C-alpha positions in Angstrom: 0.0 0.0 0.0 2.8 2.4 0.9 4.6 2.0 -2.5 1.4 2.3 -4.6 -0.7 4.7 -2.6 1.7 6.7 -0.6 1.9 7.5 3.1 -1.7 8.9 3.4 -3.3 5.8 1.9 -1.0 3.5 4.0 -1.7 5.3 7.2 -5.5 5.1 6.5 -5.1 1.2 5.8 -3.2 0.9 9.0 -5.9 2.7 11.0 -8.5 0.4 9.6 -6.6 -2.8 10.5 -4.9 -1.8 13.8 -6.0 -3.5 17.1 -6.1 -0.1 18.7 -8.2 2.9 17.4 -6.1 5.3 15.3 -7.3 8.8 14.5 -5.5 10.5 11.7 -5.6 14.3 11.3 -4.1 15.9 8.2 -3.5 12.8 6.0 -0.9 13.7 3.5 -2.0 13.7 0.0 1.3 14.5 -1.7 4.0 11.9 -2.2 7.3 12.3 -0.3 10.7 10.6 -0.9 10.4 6.8 -0.4 12.6 6.7 2.6 10.6 9.5 4.4 7.3 7.6 3.8 8.7 4.4 5.0 10.2 5.9 8.1 7.0 7.8 9.0 4.8 4.9 8.4 7.1 2.6 10.5 7.0 5.1 13.4 3.1 5.1 13.5 3.0 1.3 12.9 5.5 0.6 15.8 3.7 3.0 18.1 0.4 1.3 17.4 2.0 -2.0 18.1 3.2 -0.9 21.4 0.0 0.9 22.6 -2.8 -0.6 24.5 -5.0 2.5 24.0 -5.6 4.7 20.9 -3.4 6.9 19.0 -3.9 10.4 17.5 -1.8 11.0 14.5 -1.3 14.6 13.0 0.8 15.3 9.9 1.7 18.6 8.4 4.2 20.1 6.0 6.0 23.3 7.2 8.3 24.8 4.6 10.9 22.3 4.0 9.8 19.9 6.7 7.2 17.0 7.0 6.2 16.8 10.6 4.5 13.7 12.2 3.1 14.0 15.7 1.6 11.1 17.6 -0.1 11.0 21.0 -0.4 7.3 22.1 -2.0 6.0 25.2 -1.1 2.9 27.2 2.5 2.5 25.8 4.4 2.1 29.0 7.9 0.9 28.2 7.0 -1.3 25.2 8.0 1.3 22.6 11.7 1.2 21.7 12.9 4.7 21.5 16.2 3.7 19.9 14.4 1.9 17.1 12.4 5.1 16.4 15.6 7.2 16.3 17.2 4.8 13.9 14.2 4.7 11.5 13.8 8.5 11.5 17.7 9.1 11.3 17.8 6.8 8.3 15.5 9.3 6.6 17.7 12.2 7.8 15.1 13.3 10.3 14.9 14.0 14.0 12.6 12.7 16.6 11.6 13.7 20.1 9.8 11.3 22.4 8.1 12.4 25.6 6.8 9.8 28.1 4.2 10.6 30.7 2.2 8.2 32.9 2.3 5.3 30.4 1.4 7.7 27.6 3.8 9.0 24.8 4.0 11.9 22.6 6.3 11.6 19.5 7.3 14.3 17.2 9.3 13.4 14.2 10.4 15.9 11.6 11.7 15.0 8.1 13.5 17.2 5.5 11.4 17.2 2.3 12.7 20.2 0.3 11.1 23.5 -0.1 
């Protein structure tokens, strides 16, 4: 789905099949570099796999950056921060992970040209 339909279509498909509810706001309609799309998708998929509650996913493009924000509930220690950093870093991006009381907020930023 990711290769054919792009990040937006893949996120919608993931939300339909995930074991936890995923709300997506700002589904990207434009295509981005293959590495960016793969990394962003995997960040959402891995977070959904670690969560026992729902996820809220928000995407935006700001100037030369694609920004992915996730609020996930019931994650605890199941999410591997180093894995997220590796995936985002492979796409030349940066990621911040904030944990609070079993929940997590992730902000990943990927360069995408101007």
